[in-house]
C-alpha positions in Angstrom: 103.3 212.2 240.1 101.0 209.2 239.3 99.8 206.2 241.3 101.4 205.3 244.5 101.9 202.1 246.5 102.7 202.1 250.1 103.6 199.9 253.1 103.0 200.9 256.7 104.2 198.8 259.7 103.6 200.0 263.3 104.3 198.1 266.5 103.1 199.4 269.9 104.2 198.0 273.1 103.6 198.7 276.8 105.4 201.7 278.4 105.1 203.8 275.2 107.7 201.8 273.3 107.0 202.2 269.5 108.4 201.0 266.2 107.4 202.5 262.9 108.3 201.7 259.3 106.7 203.3 256.3 107.7 203.1 252.6 106.0 204.4 249.5 106.8 204.4 245.8 105.2 206.7 243.2 105.3 206.3 239.4 107.2 209.6 239.0 109.8 211.2 241.3 108.4 210.6 244.7 110.0 208.0 247.0 109.8 207.5 250.8 111.4 205.2 253.4 111.0 206.2 257.0 112.1 204.2 260.2 111.8 205.2 263.8 112.1 203.6 267.2 111.1 205.2 270.5 111.4 203.8 274.1 110.5 206.4 276.7 111.2 204.0 279.5 114.5 202.5 278.4 116.3 200.3 281.0 113.4 200.1 283.5 112.4 203.7 283.1 115.7 205.4 284.0 116.4 206.6 280.4 114.6 207.5 277.2 115.9 206.4 273.7 115.0 207.5 270.2 116.6 206.9 266.9 115.6 206.7 263.3 116.3 207.6 259.7 114.6 208.4 256.4 115.0 208.9 252.7 112.4 210.7 250.6 111.8 212.8 247.5 108.8 215.2 247.8 108.1 216.6 244.3 105.4 219.1 245.5 107.4 221.2 248.0 106.6 224.9 247.8 108.7 228.0 248.4 107.4 231.5 248.5 110.4 233.5 249.5 111.6 234.7 253.0 109.4 236.7 255.3 105.8 237.2 256.5 104.7 239.4 253.6 105.2 236.8 250.8 102.1 236.4 248.6 100.4 233.4 246.8 101.7 234.9 243.6 105.3 234.2 244.8 104.7 230.5 244.9 107.4 228.2 243.3 107.9 224.5 243.4 110.8 222.1 243.9 111.6 218.5 244.7 113.1 218.1 248.1 115.4 215.1 248.1 116.5 214.4 251.6 118.4 211.8 253.7 117.9 212.1 257.4 119.3 210.3 260.5 118.9 211.1 264.3 119.4 209.8 267.7 118.5 211.1 271.2 119.3 209.8 274.7 117.6 211.2 277.8 118.2 210.8 281.6 115.2 211.2 284.0 116.1 213.4 286.9 112.7 212.6 288.5 109.2 211.3 287.3 108.5 214.5 285.2 111.9 215.9 284.3 114.3 214.8 281.7 117.6 216.0 280.3 118.5 214.8 276.8 121.2 215.0 274.2 121.2 214.0 270.6 122.4 214.5 267.1 121.0 214.6 263.6 122.2 214.5 260.0 120.2 216.1 257.2 121.3 216.1 253.5 119.2 218.1 251.2 119.1 218.5 247.4 116.8 220.9 245.6 115.7 219.4 242.3 113.1 220.2 239.6 109.6 219.8 240.9 106.6 218.0 239.4 104.1 221.0 238.9 103.8 223.7 236.3 105.0 226.4 238.9 108.3 228.0 238.4 111.4 226.2 239.7 112.4 227.6 243.1 116.1 227.5 242.3 115.6 229.5 239.2 113.3 232.1 240.8 115.3 232.4 244.0 118.9 231.5 243.1 120.3 233.9 245.8 118.5 232.2 248.7 120.9 230.2 250.8 120.1 226.4 250.6 119.1 226.3 246.9 122.4 224.5 246.1 121.8 221.9 248.7 123.2 221.3 252.3 124.6 218.6 254.5 123.7 219.5 258.1 125.3 217.9 261.2 123.4 219.1 264.4 124.0 218.7 268.1 121.2 219.3 270.5 120.6 219.5 274.2 116.9 219.4 275.4 115.1 219.9 278.6 111.7 218.2 279.1 109.2 218.8 281.9 106.0 216.7 281.5 103.1 216.1 283.9 100.7 214.7 281.4 98.9 211.5 282.2 99.9 209.9 278.8 102.5 210.5 276.2 100.2 209.5 273.3 96.6 210.3 274.4 96.9 212.8 277.3 93.8 214.2 279.0 95.4 216.4 281.7 98.6 218.0 282.7 101.3 220.2 281.1 104.5 219.9 279.1 107.4 222.2 278.7 110.2 221.5 276.1 113.3 223.8 275.6 116.3 223.1 273.4 119.5 224.6 272.1 121.1 223.3 268.9 124.5 223.9 267.3 124.6 223.0 263.6 127.3 222.8 260.9 126.6 222.9 257.2 129.3 220.7 255.8 128.9 222.1 252.3 129.5 225.7 253.4 133.1 226.6 253.8 132.7 230.2 254.6 129.9 230.4 257.2 129.1 226.9 258.1 127.9 227.3 261.7 124.6 228.5 263.0 122.4 227.8 266.0 118.7 227.3 266.8 116.7 227.6 270.0 113.2 226.7 270.9 110.6 226.7 273.7 107.2 225.0 273.6 104.6 225.1 276.4 101.5 223.0 276.3 98.6 222.8 278.9 95.5 220.6 279.0 92.4 221.8 280.9 89.8 218.9 281.2 86.3 219.2 282.3 85.3 217.0 285.3 84.0 214.2 282.9 87.0 214.7 280.5 84.6 214.8 277.6 85.8 218.3 277.0 89.5 219.1 277.0 90.8 222.5 276.2 94.4 222.4 274.9 96.7 225.5 274.7 100.1 225.4 273.1 102.6 228.4 272.8 105.8 228.1 270.8 108.9 230.3 270.1 111.7 229.4 267.8 114.8 231.3 266.9 117.6 230.8 264.4 121.0 232.7 264.4 123.6 232.5 261.8 125.0 234.2 258.7 124.1 231.7 256.1 121.2 229.4 257.2 119.5 227.2 254.5 115.9 228.3 254.1 114.7 224.8 255.0 116.5 225.1 258.4 114.9 228.4 259.3 111.9 228.8 261.5 108.6 228.2 259.6 104.9 228.3 259.9 102.3 226.2 258.0 101.7 222.5 258.1 100.0 219.9 260.2 101.3 221.1 263.6 101.0 224.9 263.3 99.0 227.4 261.3 97.0 224.5 259.8 95.2 226.6 257.2 98.5 227.0 255.2 100.7 224.4 253.5 104.0 223.1 254.9 106.6 225.8 255.5 104.3 228.6 254.0 106.1 231.3 256.0 109.8 231.2 256.6 112.2 233.6 258.5 114.7 233.6 261.3 112.3 233.4 264.2 108.7 232.6 264.9 106.0 233.0 267.6 102.8 230.9 267.6 99.8 230.1 269.6 97.2 227.3 269.1 94.0 226.7 271.1 92.0 223.6 270.6 88.8 222.1 272.2 88.7 218.3 272.0 85.1 217.2 272.3 84.3 213.6 272.8 81.3 212.7 270.7 81.0 208.9 270.7 82.5 205.5 271.7 82.1 202.3 269.8 83.3 198.7 270.1 84.5 196.8 267.1 85.8 193.2 267.5 86.7 193.9 271.2 88.4 197.2 270.4 87.0 200.3 271.9 87.4 203.4 269.8 86.7 207.0 270.8 85.8 209.8 268.3 86.4 213.5 268.9 85.7 216.8 267.2 88.2 219.5 267.7 87.5 223.0 266.7 90.7 225.0 266.8 92.4 228.4 266.1 96.0 228.8 265.2 97.9 232.1 265.2 101.5 233.0 264.6 104.1 235.2 262.8 107.6 234.9 261.5 110.0 237.7 261.8 113.7 238.5 261.0 114.6 240.1 264.4 113.1 240.6 267.8 113.1 244.4 267.3 110.7 243.9 264.5 108.5 241.7 266.6 107.9 244.5 269.1 106.4 246.6 266.4 103.9 244.0 265.2 100.2 244.7 265.6 97.5 242.1 266.1 96.5 242.3 262.4 100.2 241.3 261.5 99.7 237.8 262.8 98.3 235.0 260.6 95.2 233.4 262.0 93.6 230.1 260.8 90.5 228.7 262.4 89.6 225.0 261.6 88.0 221.7 262.7 89.7 218.4 263.5 88.3 214.9 263.5 90.0 212.4 265.7 89.8 208.6 266.2 91.4 207.1 269.3 92.2 203.6 270.4 93.7 203.9 273.8 96.4 203.8 275.0 98.6 203.9 271.8 96.8 205.0 268.7 95.5 208.4 267.5 94.3 209.0 263.9 93.4 212.5 262.8 92.1 214.7 259.9 92.3 218.4 260.3 91.0 221.2 258.1 92.2 224.8 258.5 90.9 227.8 256.7 93.0 230.7 255.5 92.8 233.5 253.0 94.6 231.3 250.5 91.9 228.7 250.6 92.8 226.4 253.4 94.5 223.0 253.9 93.8 219.4 255.0 96.2 217.3 257.0 96.0 213.7 258.2 98.3 211.9 260.7 98.7 209.3 263.4 99.1 211.6 266.4 97.8 214.8 267.9 99.1 218.0 266.4 100.4 219.0 269.9 
């Protein structure tokens, strides 16, 4: 795709308020513009507000087919051209509990990719979503959060559950489908907080007759099963577990800024499945498992930079980001 130029603007304020704008332009195909605003203490802490939008073209997207048993030889490539917009408004019931509602719009076009791999739409023409989609989604979310920080927590737990009703505006026969999710996180710090064990469990479900493949549950990427690329395994439902030990290794001061550095060995496990009856028959060896190591740089209270490497039977993957994976 050639050389790339990018612009990144971030503004962090007290109370967790955050504004992000990123843009990039690549010589061939790839483009990206992303904007987001988050205020977890809107109107003196009574509400939470998030909204944003993006446009991007990712010319290296991969699709292997549907299911847990797809192989590396099934790999195909496409360009994901997407327009997204979202908003979310939450009301605090007390200091640790929030009920939120929101909507999202996602428009997807599947175009020819930038690699020598077969074109996904030609290899899998029967898969729902290859002809594109325009998704309008409505979500209700329950949050329970006792962590001591939204960005750099060291203790506490978090539970998030959601129900989402979606409509594919480009599907006249079976446009409606639903998605549900449950995520539970728990941090176990040592007395000095130089060692923090973090455990995260996740369950996602999708129900509908014709759900685009990029709207189904998926494993792989920077937040789960980190030894595989983004959306490596796709199916109706997923179950995943991650365990990570965050180990403080040093603290340095640079121009009056204190930065902490951590090592984070981890192990991710998970499976995707078409129905819950098939999950009950799964054995331990049916789950994908990826060990790895993470490197973290932290400037409290608002900034986390990370680089994670996960190993898998397909060679592994590296991910970088400006937050914790969970």
